[in-house]
PDB file of N, CA, C, O and CB in Angstrom:
ATOM      1  N   MET A   1     116.729  90.995 116.758  1.00  0.00           N
ATOM      2  CA  MET A   1     116.289  89.805 117.542  1.00  0.00           C
ATOM      3  C   MET A   1     115.194  89.195 116.616  1.00  0.00           C
ATOM      4  O   MET A   1     114.393  89.838 115.938  1.00  0.00           O
ATOM      5  CB  MET A   1     115.710  90.197 119.091  1.00  0.00           C
ATOM      6  N   TYR A   2     115.303  87.813 116.707  1.00  0.00           N
ATOM      7  CA  TYR A   2     114.164  86.977 115.846  1.00  0.00           C
ATOM      8  C   TYR A   2     112.993  86.852 116.729  1.00  0.00           C
ATOM      9  O   TYR A   2     113.047  86.490 117.904  1.00  0.00           O
ATOM     10  CB  TYR A   2     114.644  85.395 115.367  1.00  0.00           C
ATOM     11  N   MET A   3     111.986  87.161 116.115  1.00  0.00           N
ATOM     12  CA  MET A   3     110.674  86.949 116.831  1.00  0.00           C
ATOM     13  C   MET A   3     109.905  85.481 116.339  1.00  0.00           C
ATOM     14  O   MET A   3     109.947  85.053 115.185  1.00  0.00           O
ATOM     15  CB  MET A   3     109.670  88.319 116.477  1.00  0.00           C
ATOM     16  N   ARG A   4     109.407  85.015 117.147  1.00  0.00           N
ATOM     17  CA  ARG A   4     108.743  83.607 116.969  1.00  0.00           C
ATOM     18  C   ARG A   4     107.339  84.083 116.386  1.00  0.00           C
ATOM     19  O   ARG A   4     106.589  84.865 116.971  1.00  0.00           O
ATOM     20  CB  ARG A   4     108.597  82.630 118.520  1.00  0.00           C
ATOM     21  N   PRO A   5     107.097  83.508 115.164  1.00  0.00           N
ATOM     22  CA  PRO A   5     105.772  83.802 114.511  1.00  0.00           C
ATOM     23  C   PRO A   5     104.401  83.441 115.243  1.00  0.00           C
ATOM     24  O   PRO A   5     103.327  84.011 115.052  1.00  0.00           O
ATOM     25  CB  PRO A   5     105.773  83.077 113.230  1.00  0.00           C
ATOM     26  N   PHE A   6     104.640  82.409 116.098  1.00  0.00           N
ATOM     27  CA  PHE A   6     103.456  82.048 116.794  1.00  0.00           C
ATOM     28  C   PHE A   6     103.276  82.549 118.096  1.00  0.00           C
ATOM     29  O   PHE A   6     104.293  82.819 118.734  1.00  0.00           O
ATOM     30  CB  PHE A   6     103.357  80.747 116.869  1.00  0.00           C
ATOM     31  N   LEU A   7     102.084  82.737 118.651  1.00  0.00           N
ATOM     32  CA  LEU A   7     101.939  83.431 119.955  1.00  0.00           C
ATOM     33  C   LEU A   7     100.959  82.697 120.705  1.00  0.00           C
ATOM     34  O   LEU A   7      99.900  82.380 120.163  1.00  0.00           O
ATOM     35  CB  LEU A   7     101.527  84.903 119.833  1.00  0.00           C
ATOM     36  N   LEU A   8     101.210  82.392 121.914  1.00  0.00           N
ATOM     37  CA  LEU A   8     100.267  81.869 122.930  1.00  0.00           C
ATOM     38  C   LEU A   8      99.613  82.984 123.823  1.00  0.00           C
ATOM     39  O   LEU A   8     100.263  83.734 124.551  1.00  0.00           O
ATOM     40  CB  LEU A   8     101.017  80.867 123.837  1.00  0.00           C
ATOM     41  N   ASN A   9      98.318  83.001 123.687  1.00  0.00           N
ATOM     42  CA  ASN A   9      97.549  84.018 124.441  1.00  0.00           C
ATOM     43  C   ASN A   9      96.741  83.302 125.407  1.00  0.00           C
ATOM     44  O   ASN A   9      95.972  82.416 125.033  1.00  0.00           O
ATOM     45  CB  ASN A   9      96.663  84.905 123.547  1.00  0.00           C
ATOM     46  N   VAL A  10      96.872  83.645 126.690  1.00  0.00           N
ATOM     47  CA  VAL A  10      96.135  83.033 127.821  1.00  0.00           C
ATOM     48  C   VAL A  10      95.285  84.057 128.554  1.00  0.00           C
ATOM     49  O   VAL A  10      95.753  85.141 128.904  1.00  0.00           O
ATOM     50  CB  VAL A  10      97.112  82.377 128.808  1.00  0.00           C
ATOM     51  N   PHE A  11      94.108  83.718 128.767  1.00  0.00           N
ATOM     52  CA  PHE A  11      93.113  84.701 129.520  1.00  0.00           C
ATOM     53  C   PHE A  11      92.503  83.843 130.736  1.00  0.00           C
ATOM     54  O   PHE A  11      92.013  82.726 130.567  1.00  0.00           O
ATOM     55  CB  PHE A  11      91.803  85.286 128.442  1.00  0.00           C
ATOM     56  N   ILE A  12      92.578  84.414 131.836  1.00  0.00           N
ATOM     57  CA  ILE A  12      92.029  83.700 133.171  1.00  0.00           C
ATOM     58  C   ILE A  12      91.069  84.879 133.602  1.00  0.00           C
ATOM     59  O   ILE A  12      91.383  86.043 133.848  1.00  0.00           O
ATOM     60  CB  ILE A  12      93.332  83.266 134.473  1.00  0.00           C
ATOM     61  N   SER A  13      89.848  84.303 133.631  1.00  0.00           N
ATOM     62  CA  SER A  13      88.882  85.185 134.347  1.00  0.00           C
ATOM     63  C   SER A  13      88.400  84.623 135.656  1.00  0.00           C
ATOM     64  O   SER A  13      89.027  83.680 136.140  1.00  0.00           O
ATOM     65  CB  SER A  13      87.686  85.453 133.481  1.00  0.00           C
ATOM     66  N   LYS A  14      87.411  85.080 136.240  1.00  0.00           N
ATOM     67  CA  LYS A  14      86.877  84.510 137.414  1.00  0.00           C
ATOM     68  C   LYS A  14      85.917  83.237 137.150  1.00  0.00           C
ATOM     69  O   LYS A  14      85.647  82.422 138.032  1.00  0.00           O
ATOM     70  CB  LYS A  14      86.134  85.613 138.146  1.00  0.00           C
ATOM     71  N   ARG A  15      85.467  83.173 135.906  1.00  0.00           N
ATOM     72  CA  ARG A  15      84.574  82.110 135.381  1.00  0.00           C
ATOM     73  C   ARG A  15      85.264  80.995 134.511  1.00  0.00           C
ATOM     74  O   ARG A  15      84.867  79.829 134.517  1.00  0.00           O
ATOM     75  CB  ARG A  15      83.496  82.773 134.544  1.00  0.00           C
ATOM     76  N   PHE A  16      86.270  81.418 133.805  1.00  0.00           N
ATOM     77  CA  PHE A  16      86.721  80.331 132.968  1.00  0.00           C
ATOM     78  C   PHE A  16      88.225  80.637 132.660  1.00  0.00           C
ATOM     79  O   PHE A  16      88.766  81.653 133.098  1.00  0.00           O
ATOM     80  CB  PHE A  16      85.819  80.200 131.625  1.00  0.00           C
ATOM     81  N   VAL A  17      88.812  79.809 131.966  1.00  0.00           N
ATOM     82  CA  VAL A  17      90.319  79.935 131.343  1.00  0.00           C
ATOM     83  C   VAL A  17      90.189  79.688 129.895  1.00  0.00           C
ATOM     84  O   VAL A  17      89.517  78.766 129.433  1.00  0.00           O
ATOM     85  CB  VAL A  17      91.442  78.821 131.978  1.00  0.00           C
ATOM     86  N   HIS A  18      90.854  80.542 129.194  1.00  0.00           N
ATOM     87  CA  HIS A  18      90.861  80.406 127.644  1.00  0.00           C
ATOM     88  C   HIS A  18      92.266  80.554 127.287  1.00  0.00           C
ATOM     89  O   HIS A  18      92.958  81.382 127.879  1.00  0.00           O
ATOM     90  CB  HIS A  18      89.944  81.517 126.845  1.00  0.00           C
ATOM     91  N   ALA A  19      92.764  79.778 126.320  1.00  0.00           N
ATOM     92  CA  ALA A  19      94.118  79.831 125.614  1.00  0.00           C
ATOM     93  C   ALA A  19      93.991  79.619 124.289  1.00  0.00           C
ATOM     94  O   ALA A  19      93.218  78.751 123.884  1.00  0.00           O
ATOM     95  CB  ALA A  19      95.083  78.878 126.092  1.00  0.00           C
ATOM     96  N   LYS A  20      94.708  80.359 123.461  1.00  0.00           N
ATOM     97  CA  LYS A  20      94.725  80.074 121.979  1.00  0.00           C
ATOM     98  C   LYS A  20      96.033  80.444 121.500  1.00  0.00           C
ATOM     99  O   LYS A  20      96.721  81.315 122.032  1.00  0.00           O
ATOM    100  CB  LYS A  20      93.629  80.836 121.175  1.00  0.00           C
ATOM    101  N   VAL A  21      96.400  79.705 120.389  1.00  0.00           N
ATOM    102  CA  VAL A  21      97.756  79.907 119.613  1.00  0.00           C
ATOM    103  C   VAL A  21      97.403  80.396 118.291  1.00  0.00           C
ATOM    104  O   VAL A  21      96.658  79.798 117.514  1.00  0.00           O
ATOM    105  CB  VAL A  21      98.652  78.554 119.460  1.00  0.00           C
ATOM    106  N   MET A  22      97.994  81.554 118.064  1.00  0.00           N
ATOM    107  CA  MET A  22      97.754  82.292 116.744  1.00  0.00           C
ATOM    108  C   MET A  22      99.011  82.745 116.065  1.00  0.00           C
ATOM    109  O   MET A  22     100.002  82.963 116.761  1.00  0.00           O
ATOM    110  CB  MET A  22      96.882  83.527 116.965  1.00  0.00           C
ATOM    111  N   HIS A  23      99.058  82.911 114.713  1.00  0.00           N
ATOM    112  CA  HIS A  23     100.167  83.421 113.946  1.00  0.00           C
ATOM    113  C   HIS A  23     100.172  84.928 114.108  1.00  0.00           C
ATOM    114  O   HIS A  23      99.167  85.605 113.893  1.00  0.00           O
ATOM    115  CB  HIS A  23     100.073  83.002 112.451  1.00  0.00           C
ATOM    116  N   ARG A  24     101.348  85.437 114.497  1.00  0.00           N
ATOM    117  CA  ARG A  24     101.576  86.801 114.796  1.00  0.00           C
ATOM    118  C   ARG A  24     101.111  87.704 113.484  1.00  0.00           C
ATOM    119  O   ARG A  24     100.312  88.636 113.578  1.00  0.00           O
ATOM    120  CB  ARG A  24     103.158  86.995 115.185  1.00  0.00           C
ATOM    121  N   GLY A  25     101.677  87.321 112.361  1.00  0.00           N
ATOM    122  CA  GLY A  25     101.568  88.161 111.256  1.00  0.00           C
ATOM    123  C   GLY A  25     100.226  88.206 110.624  1.00  0.00           C
ATOM    124  O   GLY A  25      99.796  89.270 110.179  1.00  0.00           O
ATOM    125  N   THR A  26      99.475  86.999 110.554  1.00  0.00           N
ATOM    126  CA  THR A  26      98.216  86.898 109.760  1.00  0.00           C
ATOM    127  C   THR A  26      96.955  86.744 110.757  1.00  0.00           C
ATOM    128  O   THR A  26      95.800  86.716 110.331  1.00  0.00           O
ATOM    129  CB  THR A  26      98.313  85.609 108.731  1.00  0.00           C
ATOM    130  N   SER A  27      97.271  86.654 112.052  1.00  0.00           N
ATOM    131  CA  SER A  27      96.255  86.548 113.213  1.00  0.00           C
ATOM    132  C   SER A  27      95.327  85.395 112.990  1.00  0.00           C
ATOM    133  O   SER A  27      94.165  85.353 113.392  1.00  0.00           O
ATOM    134  CB  SER A  27      95.386  87.869 113.367  1.00  0.00           C
ATOM    135  N   LYS A  28      95.978  84.415 112.277  1.00  0.00           N
ATOM    136  CA  LYS A  28      95.137  83.000 112.102  1.00  0.00           C
ATOM    137  C   LYS A  28      95.338  82.393 113.421  1.00  0.00           C
ATOM    138  O   LYS A  28      96.401  82.340 114.039  1.00  0.00           O
ATOM    139  CB  LYS A  28      95.699  81.899 110.827  1.00  0.00           C
ATOM    140  N   VAL A  29      94.110  81.908 113.806  1.00  0.00           N
ATOM    141  CA  VAL A  29      94.090  81.077 115.180  1.00  0.00           C
ATOM    142  C   VAL A  29      94.493  79.560 114.635  1.00  0.00           C
ATOM    143  O   VAL A  29      93.932  78.972 113.711  1.00  0.00           O
ATOM    144  CB  VAL A  29      92.383  81.108 116.041  1.00  0.00           C
ATOM    145  N   ILE A  30      95.474  79.127 115.340  1.00  0.00           N
ATOM    146  CA  ILE A  30      95.982  77.693 115.116  1.00  0.00           C
ATOM    147  C   ILE A  30      95.291  76.623 116.003  1.00  0.00           C
ATOM    148  O   ILE A  30      94.916  75.553 115.523  1.00  0.00           O
ATOM    149  CB  ILE A  30      97.524  77.630 115.404  1.00  0.00           C
ATOM    150  N   SER A  31      95.146  76.922 117.218  1.00  0.00           N
ATOM    151  CA  SER A  31      94.600  76.063 118.259  1.00  0.00           C
ATOM    152  C   SER A  31      93.952  76.838 119.291  1.00  0.00           C
ATOM    153  O   SER A  31      94.427  77.922 119.627  1.00  0.00           O
ATOM    154  CB  SER A  31      95.626  75.221 118.863  1.00  0.00           C
ATOM    155  N   VAL A  32      92.758  76.306 119.897  1.00  0.00           N
ATOM    156  CA  VAL A  32      92.002  76.954 121.055  1.00  0.00           C
ATOM    157  C   VAL A  32      91.592  75.989 121.978  1.00  0.00           C
ATOM    158  O   VAL A  32      91.072  74.956 121.557  1.00  0.00           O
ATOM    159  CB  VAL A  32      90.793  77.714 120.633  1.00  0.00           C
ATOM    160  N   ALA A  33      91.778  76.206 123.398  1.00  0.00           N
ATOM    161  CA  ALA A  33      91.247  75.370 124.432  1.00  0.00           C
ATOM    162  C   ALA A  33      90.639  76.335 125.341  1.00  0.00           C
ATOM    163  O   ALA A  33      91.188  77.418 125.543  1.00  0.00           O
ATOM    164  CB  ALA A  33      92.297  74.457 125.123  1.00  0.00           C
ATOM    165  N   THR A  34      89.466  75.989 125.939  1.00  0.00           N
ATOM    166  CA  THR A  34      88.872  76.702 126.962  1.00  0.00           C
ATOM    167  C   THR A  34      88.025  75.911 127.916  1.00  0.00           C
ATOM    168  O   THR A  34      87.389  74.959 127.463  1.00  0.00           O
ATOM    169  CB  THR A  34      88.126  77.710 126.402  1.00  0.00           C
ATOM    170  N   THR A  35      87.955  76.202 129.162  1.00  0.00           N
ATOM    171  CA  THR A  35      87.130  75.450 130.096  1.00  0.00           C
ATOM    172  C   THR A  35      85.728  75.825 129.841  1.00  0.00           C
ATOM    173  O   THR A  35      84.891  75.180 130.473  1.00  0.00           O
ATOM    174  CB  THR A  35      87.512  75.705 131.559  1.00  0.00           C
ATOM    175  N   ASN A  36      85.333  76.683 129.088  1.00  0.00           N
ATOM    176  CA  ASN A  36      83.882  76.953 128.738  1.00  0.00           C
ATOM    177  C   ASN A  36      83.365  75.905 127.833  1.00  0.00           C
ATOM    178  O   ASN A  36      82.153  75.764 127.671  1.00  0.00           O
ATOM    179  CB  ASN A  36      83.694  78.332 128.060  1.00  0.00           C
ATOM    180  N   ALA A  37      84.251  75.157 127.230  1.00  0.00           N
ATOM    181  CA  ALA A  37      83.749  74.127 126.231  1.00  0.00           C
ATOM    182  C   ALA A  37      82.896  73.200 127.076  1.00  0.00           C
ATOM    183  O   ALA A  37      83.089  73.013 128.278  1.00  0.00           O
ATOM    184  CB  ALA A  37      84.973  73.299 125.448  1.00  0.00           C
ATOM    185  N   ARG A  38      81.791  72.546 126.244  1.00  0.00           N
ATOM    186  CA  ARG A  38      80.871  71.770 126.786  1.00  0.00           C
ATOM    187  C   ARG A  38      81.436  70.527 127.559  1.00  0.00           C
ATOM    188  O   ARG A  38      81.064  70.251 128.699  1.00  0.00           O
ATOM    189  CB  ARG A  38      80.001  71.409 125.755  1.00  0.00           C
ATOM    190  N   ASP A  39      82.388  69.776 126.839  1.00  0.00           N
ATOM    191  CA  ASP A  39      83.051  68.593 127.308  1.00  0.00           C
ATOM    192  C   ASP A  39      83.874  68.818 128.782  1.00  0.00           C
ATOM    193  O   ASP A  39      83.787  68.061 129.749  1.00  0.00           O
ATOM    194  CB  ASP A  39      84.060  68.143 126.123  1.00  0.00           C
ATOM    195  N   LEU A  40      84.580  69.880 128.711  1.00  0.00           N
ATOM    196  CA  LEU A  40      85.318  70.174 129.872  1.00  0.00           C
ATOM    197  C   LEU A  40      84.594  70.794 131.109  1.00  0.00           C
ATOM    198  O   LEU A  40      84.939  70.581 132.271  1.00  0.00           O
ATOM    199  CB  LEU A  40      86.336  71.027 129.473  1.00  0.00           C
ATOM    200  N   ARG A  41      83.552  71.584 130.727  1.00  0.00           N
ATOM    201  CA  ARG A  41      82.682  72.201 131.655  1.00  0.00           C
ATOM    202  C   ARG A  41      81.923  71.098 132.566  1.00  0.00           C
ATOM    203  O   ARG A  41      81.746  71.270 133.772  1.00  0.00           O
ATOM    204  CB  ARG A  41      81.674  73.098 130.859  1.00  0.00           C
ATOM    205  N   ASN A  42      81.536  70.063 131.935  1.00  0.00           N
ATOM    206  CA  ASN A  42      80.864  68.952 132.618  1.00  0.00           C
ATOM    207  C   ASN A  42      81.866  68.090 133.340  1.00  0.00           C
ATOM    208  O   ASN A  42      81.509  67.443 134.325  1.00  0.00           O
ATOM    209  CB  ASN A  42      80.064  68.104 131.628  1.00  0.00           C
ATOM    210  N   SER A  43      83.055  68.053 132.915  1.00  0.00           N
ATOM    211  CA  SER A  43      84.063  67.099 133.671  1.00  0.00           C
ATOM    212  C   SER A  43      84.880  67.610 134.618  1.00  0.00           C
ATOM    213  O   SER A  43      85.486  66.829 135.353  1.00  0.00           O
ATOM    214  CB  SER A  43      84.946  66.476 132.835  1.00  0.00           C
ATOM    215  N   LEU A  44      85.033  69.003 134.756  1.00  0.00           N
ATOM    216  CA  LEU A  44      86.000  69.595 135.604  1.00  0.00           C
ATOM    217  C   LEU A  44      85.134  70.126 136.892  1.00  0.00           C
ATOM    218  O   LEU A  44      84.057  70.679 136.672  1.00  0.00           O
ATOM    219  CB  LEU A  44      86.835  70.798 134.792  1.00  0.00           C
ATOM    220  N   PRO A  45      85.583  69.966 138.183  1.00  0.00           N
ATOM    221  CA  PRO A  45      84.808  70.456 139.297  1.00  0.00           C
ATOM    222  C   PRO A  45      84.843  72.012 139.425  1.00  0.00           C
ATOM    223  O   PRO A  45      83.879  72.670 139.816  1.00  0.00           O
ATOM    224  CB  PRO A  45      85.323  69.812 140.572  1.00  0.00           C
ATOM    225  N   SER A  46      86.036  72.531 139.062  1.00  0.00           N
ATOM    226  CA  SER A  46      86.187  73.959 138.966  1.00  0.00           C
ATOM    227  C   SER A  46      86.676  74.452 137.670  1.00  0.00           C
ATOM    228  O   SER A  46      87.538  73.779 137.104  1.00  0.00           O
ATOM    229  CB  SER A  46      87.059  74.417 139.976  1.00  0.00           C
ATOM    230  N   LEU A  47      86.246  75.532 137.121  1.00  0.00           N
ATOM    231  CA  LEU A  47      86.707  75.827 135.741  1.00  0.00           C
ATOM    232  C   LEU A  47      87.814  77.057 135.949  1.00  0.00           C
ATOM    233  O   LEU A  47      88.073  77.755 134.969  1.00  0.00           O
ATOM    234  CB  LEU A  47      85.346  76.275 134.704  1.00  0.00           C
ATOM    235  N   THR A  48      88.351  77.275 137.001  1.00  0.00           N
ATOM    236  CA  THR A  48      89.245  78.344 137.192  1.00  0.00           C
ATOM    237  C   THR A  48      90.509  77.981 138.095  1.00  0.00           C
ATOM    238  O   THR A  48      91.403  78.806 138.283  1.00  0.00           O
ATOM    239  CB  THR A  48      88.467  79.478 137.789  1.00  0.00           C
ATOM    240  N   ASP A  49      90.532  76.725 138.630  1.00  0.00           N
ATOM    241  CA  ASP A  49      91.627  76.295 139.709  1.00  0.00           C
ATOM    242  C   ASP A  49      92.743  75.790 138.900  1.00  0.00           C
ATOM    243  O   ASP A  49      92.658  75.604 137.686  1.00  0.00           O
ATOM    244  CB  ASP A  49      91.126  75.106 140.801  1.00  0.00           C
ATOM    245  N   HIS A  50      93.911  75.549 139.688  1.00  0.00           N
ATOM    246  CA  HIS A  50      95.070  75.023 139.153  1.00  0.00           C
ATOM    247  C   HIS A  50      94.997  73.764 138.144  1.00  0.00           C
ATOM    248  O   HIS A  50      95.742  73.620 137.175  1.00  0.00           O
ATOM    249  CB  HIS A  50      95.850  74.700 140.266  1.00  0.00           C
ATOM    250  N   ASN A  51      93.986  72.889 138.533  1.00  0.00           N
ATOM    251  CA  ASN A  51      93.742  71.733 137.867  1.00  0.00           C
ATOM    252  C   ASN A  51      93.206  71.941 136.559  1.00  0.00           C
ATOM    253  O   ASN A  51      93.526  71.181 135.645  1.00  0.00           O
ATOM    254  CB  ASN A  51      92.932  70.942 138.588  1.00  0.00           C
ATOM    255  N   ALA A  52      92.297  73.044 136.351  1.00  0.00           N
ATOM    256  CA  ALA A  52      91.732  73.306 135.210  1.00  0.00           C
ATOM    257  C   ALA A  52      92.787  74.063 134.182  1.00  0.00           C
ATOM    258  O   ALA A  52      92.743  73.835 132.973  1.00  0.00           O
ATOM    259  CB  ALA A  52      90.493  74.085 135.528  1.00  0.00           C
ATOM    260  N   CYS A  53      93.663  74.911 134.719  1.00  0.00           N
ATOM    261  CA  CYS A  53      94.733  75.531 133.988  1.00  0.00           C
ATOM    262  C   CYS A  53      95.651  74.401 133.465  1.00  0.00           C
ATOM    263  O   CYS A  53      96.057  74.453 132.304  1.00  0.00           O
ATOM    264  CB  CYS A  53      95.516  76.560 134.892  1.00  0.00           C
ATOM    265  N   ARG A  54      95.996  73.365 134.296  1.00  0.00           N
ATOM    266  CA  ARG A  54      96.849  72.325 133.796  1.00  0.00           C
ATOM    267  C   ARG A  54      96.134  71.556 132.648  1.00  0.00           C
ATOM    268  O   ARG A  54      96.764  71.255 131.634  1.00  0.00           O
ATOM    269  CB  ARG A  54      97.248  71.371 134.949  1.00  0.00           C
ATOM    270  N   VAL A  55      94.920  71.260 132.790  1.00  0.00           N
ATOM    271  CA  VAL A  55      94.092  70.623 131.673  1.00  0.00           C
ATOM    272  C   VAL A  55      94.098  71.417 130.515  1.00  0.00           C
ATOM    273  O   VAL A  55      94.179  70.807 129.448  1.00  0.00           O
ATOM    274  CB  VAL A  55      92.672  70.395 132.045  1.00  0.00           C
ATOM    275  N   ILE A  56      94.025  72.756 130.485  1.00  0.00           N
ATOM    276  CA  ILE A  56      93.990  73.588 129.363  1.00  0.00           C
ATOM    277  C   ILE A  56      95.370  73.732 128.697  1.00  0.00           C
ATOM    278  O   ILE A  56      95.512  73.971 127.497  1.00  0.00           O
ATOM    279  CB  ILE A  56      93.452  74.898 129.759  1.00  0.00           C
ATOM    280  N   GLY A  57      96.392  73.564 129.593  1.00  0.00           N
ATOM    281  CA  GLY A  57      97.920  73.621 129.163  1.00  0.00           C
ATOM    282  C   GLY A  57      98.104  72.350 128.288  1.00  0.00           C
ATOM    283  O   GLY A  57      98.608  72.441 127.169  1.00  0.00           O
ATOM    284  N   LYS A  58      97.713  71.226 128.777  1.00  0.00           N
ATOM    285  CA  LYS A  58      97.905  69.922 128.150  1.00  0.00           C
ATOM    286  C   LYS A  58      97.108  69.927 126.832  1.00  0.00           C
ATOM    287  O   LYS A  58      97.624  69.478 125.808  1.00  0.00           O
ATOM    288  CB  LYS A  58      97.442  68.740 129.111  1.00  0.00           C
ATOM    289  N   LEU A  59      95.889  70.414 126.841  1.00  0.00           N
ATOM    290  CA  LEU A  59      94.954  70.282 125.693  1.00  0.00           C
ATOM    291  C   LEU A  59      95.452  71.284 124.518  1.00  0.00           C
ATOM    292  O   LEU A  59      95.308  70.952 123.342  1.00  0.00           O
ATOM    293  CB  LEU A  59      93.392  70.638 126.184  1.00  0.00           C
ATOM    294  N   ILE A  60      96.010  72.454 124.858  1.00  0.00           N
ATOM    295  CA  ILE A  60      96.522  73.271 123.935  1.00  0.00           C
ATOM    296  C   ILE A  60      97.877  72.918 123.433  1.00  0.00           C
ATOM    297  O   ILE A  60      98.227  73.324 122.325  1.00  0.00           O
ATOM    298  CB  ILE A  60      96.509  74.504 124.432  1.00  0.00           C
ATOM    299  N   ALA A  61      98.722  72.137 124.223  1.00  0.00           N
ATOM    300  CA  ALA A  61      99.972  71.607 123.777  1.00  0.00           C
ATOM    301  C   ALA A  61      99.628  70.447 122.727  1.00  0.00           C
ATOM    302  O   ALA A  61     100.228  70.382 121.654  1.00  0.00           O
ATOM    303  CB  ALA A  61     100.846  71.078 125.043  1.00  0.00           C
ATOM    304  N   GLU A  62      98.707  69.603 123.064  1.00  0.00           N
ATOM    305  CA  GLU A  62      98.336  68.442 122.163  1.00  0.00           C
ATOM    306  C   GLU A  62      97.856  68.963 120.707  1.00  0.00           C
ATOM    307  O   GLU A  62      98.269  68.473 119.656  1.00  0.00           O
ATOM    308  CB  GLU A  62      97.126  67.563 122.875  1.00  0.00           C
ATOM    309  N   ARG A  63      96.951  69.997 120.791  1.00  0.00           N
ATOM    310  CA  ARG A  63      96.389  70.604 119.601  1.00  0.00           C
ATOM    311  C   ARG A  63      97.467  71.408 118.784  1.00  0.00           C
ATOM    312  O   ARG A  63      97.392  71.441 117.555  1.00  0.00           O
ATOM    313  CB  ARG A  63      95.218  71.529 120.011  1.00  0.00           C
ATOM    314  N   SER A  64      98.372  71.994 119.401  1.00  0.00           N
ATOM    315  CA  SER A  64      99.539  72.609 118.697  1.00  0.00           C
ATOM    316  C   SER A  64     100.528  71.658 118.067  1.00  0.00           C
ATOM    317  O   SER A  64     101.055  71.907 116.983  1.00  0.00           O
ATOM    318  CB  SER A  64     100.283  73.449 119.639  1.00  0.00           C
ATOM    319  N   LYS A  65     100.785  70.501 118.803  1.00  0.00           N
ATOM    320  CA  LYS A  65     101.713  69.487 118.153  1.00  0.00           C
ATOM    321  C   LYS A  65     100.990  68.934 117.021  1.00  0.00           C
ATOM    322  O   LYS A  65     101.636  68.738 115.992  1.00  0.00           O
ATOM    323  CB  LYS A  65     102.171  68.325 119.122  1.00  0.00           C
ATOM    324  N   GLU A  66      99.656  68.629 117.050  1.00  0.00           N
ATOM    325  CA  GLU A  66      98.864  68.111 115.892  1.00  0.00           C
ATOM    326  C   GLU A  66      99.140  69.069 114.667  1.00  0.00           C
ATOM    327  O   GLU A  66      99.358  68.622 113.541  1.00  0.00           O
ATOM    328  CB  GLU A  66      97.249  68.050 116.255  1.00  0.00           C
ATOM    329  N   ALA A  67      99.117  70.364 114.951  1.00  0.00           N
ATOM    330  CA  ALA A  67      99.304  71.342 113.793  1.00  0.00           C
ATOM    331  C   ALA A  67     100.963  71.520 113.587  1.00  0.00           C
ATOM    332  O   ALA A  67     101.353  72.569 113.073  1.00  0.00           O
ATOM    333  CB  ALA A  67      98.511  72.899 114.173  1.00  0.00           C
ATOM    334  N   ASP A  68     101.721  70.728 113.896  1.00  0.00           N
ATOM    335  CA  ASP A  68     103.183  70.641 113.739  1.00  0.00           C
ATOM    336  C   ASP A  68     103.752  72.089 114.151  1.00  0.00           C
ATOM    337  O   ASP A  68     104.518  72.764 113.463  1.00  0.00           O
ATOM    338  CB  ASP A  68     103.594  70.211 112.166  1.00  0.00           C
ATOM    339  N   LEU A  69     103.257  72.413 115.334  1.00  0.00           N
ATOM    340  CA  LEU A  69     103.910  73.795 115.826  1.00  0.00           C
ATOM    341  C   LEU A  69     104.605  73.314 117.051  1.00  0.00           C
ATOM    342  O   LEU A  69     103.991  72.559 117.804  1.00  0.00           O
ATOM    343  CB  LEU A  69     102.781  75.107 116.185  1.00  0.00           C
ATOM    344  N   PHE A  70     105.947  73.713 117.353  1.00  0.00           N
ATOM    345  CA  PHE A  70     106.677  73.239 118.305  1.00  0.00           C
ATOM    346  C   PHE A  70     107.337  74.473 119.137  1.00  0.00           C
ATOM    347  O   PHE A  70     107.878  74.255 120.221  1.00  0.00           O
ATOM    348  CB  PHE A  70     107.649  72.291 117.690  1.00  0.00           C
ATOM    349  N   ALA A  71     107.268  75.748 118.591  1.00  0.00           N
ATOM    350  CA  ALA A  71     108.003  76.946 119.237  1.00  0.00           C
ATOM    351  C   ALA A  71     107.071  77.962 119.225  1.00  0.00           C
ATOM    352  O   ALA A  71     106.408  78.109 118.198  1.00  0.00           O
ATOM    353  CB  ALA A  71     109.314  77.423 118.525  1.00  0.00           C
ATOM    354  N   LEU A  72     106.865  78.800 120.308  1.00  0.00           N
ATOM    355  CA  LEU A  72     105.976  79.960 120.202  1.00  0.00           C
ATOM    356  C   LEU A  72     106.349  81.080 121.361  1.00  0.00           C
ATOM    357  O   LEU A  72     107.229  80.857 122.192  1.00  0.00           O
ATOM    358  CB  LEU A  72     104.415  79.437 120.348  1.00  0.00           C
ATOM    359  N   SER A  73     105.728  82.082 121.333  1.00  0.00           N
ATOM    360  CA  SER A  73     106.098  83.034 122.280  1.00  0.00           C
ATOM    361  C   SER A  73     104.813  83.140 123.202  1.00  0.00           C
ATOM    362  O   SER A  73     103.717  82.775 122.778  1.00  0.00           O
ATOM    363  CB  SER A  73     106.550  84.427 121.585  1.00  0.00           C
ATOM    364  N   TYR A  74     104.987  83.657 124.490  1.00  0.00           N
ATOM    365  CA  TYR A  74     103.693  83.915 125.394  1.00  0.00           C
ATOM    366  C   TYR A  74     103.425  85.233 125.480  1.00  0.00           C
ATOM    367  O   TYR A  74     104.324  86.066 125.372  1.00  0.00           O
ATOM    368  CB  TYR A  74     103.783  83.426 126.814  1.00  0.00           C
ATOM    369  N   GLU A  75     102.235  85.540 125.672  1.00  0.00           N
ATOM    370  CA  GLU A  75     101.597  86.782 125.936  1.00  0.00           C
ATOM    371  C   GLU A  75     100.440  86.722 126.740  1.00  0.00           C
ATOM    372  O   GLU A  75      99.488  86.022 126.394  1.00  0.00           O
ATOM    373  CB  GLU A  75     101.269  87.398 124.791  1.00  0.00           C
ATOM    374  N   ASN A  76     100.423  87.488 127.939  1.00  0.00           N
ATOM    375  CA  ASN A  76      99.346  87.250 128.755  1.00  0.00           C
ATOM    376  C   ASN A  76      98.193  88.143 128.266  1.00  0.00           C
ATOM    377  O   ASN A  76      98.418  89.263 127.808  1.00  0.00           O
ATOM    378  CB  ASN A  76      99.714  87.487 130.202  1.00  0.00           C
ATOM    379  N   GLY A  77      96.938  87.625 128.371  1.00  0.00           N
ATOM    380  CA  GLY A  77      95.803  88.212 127.814  1.00  0.00           C
ATOM    381  C   GLY A  77      95.214  89.154 128.880  1.00  0.00           C
ATOM    382  O   GLY A  77      94.873  88.780 130.002  1.00  0.00           O
ATOM    383  N   ILE A  78      95.123  90.482 128.390  1.00  0.00           N
ATOM    384  CA  ILE A  78      94.705  91.649 129.098  1.00  0.00           C
ATOM    385  C   ILE A  78      93.477  92.087 128.610  1.00  0.00           C
ATOM    386  O   ILE A  78      93.537  92.569 127.478  1.00  0.00           O
ATOM    387  CB  ILE A  78      95.643  92.700 129.035  1.00  0.00           C
ATOM    388  N   ILE A  79      92.275  92.057 129.187  1.00  0.00           N
ATOM    389  CA  ILE A  79      90.992  92.459 128.739  1.00  0.00           C
ATOM    390  C   ILE A  79      90.429  93.336 129.822  1.00  0.00           C
ATOM    391  O   ILE A  79      89.309  93.831 129.695  1.00  0.00           O
ATOM    392  CB  ILE A  79      90.086  91.256 128.422  1.00  0.00           C
TER     393      ILE A  79
END
């Protein structure tokens, strides 16, 4: 089975939402988006609701497209 080399890692805590795209083999981070960032923290009413997750999803998608990345796998962040 072919494994896609890029991995989407999403972590949702009680305080913030964090998503990153990284290369599976080299562990190089391609793009990151978090509600803990200064610009999003001030503009979002809640850092963990559905709207915050939607904003993080759109932001990580835009940043990944800028890096010419169009296919990846998903992994739920467990910490």
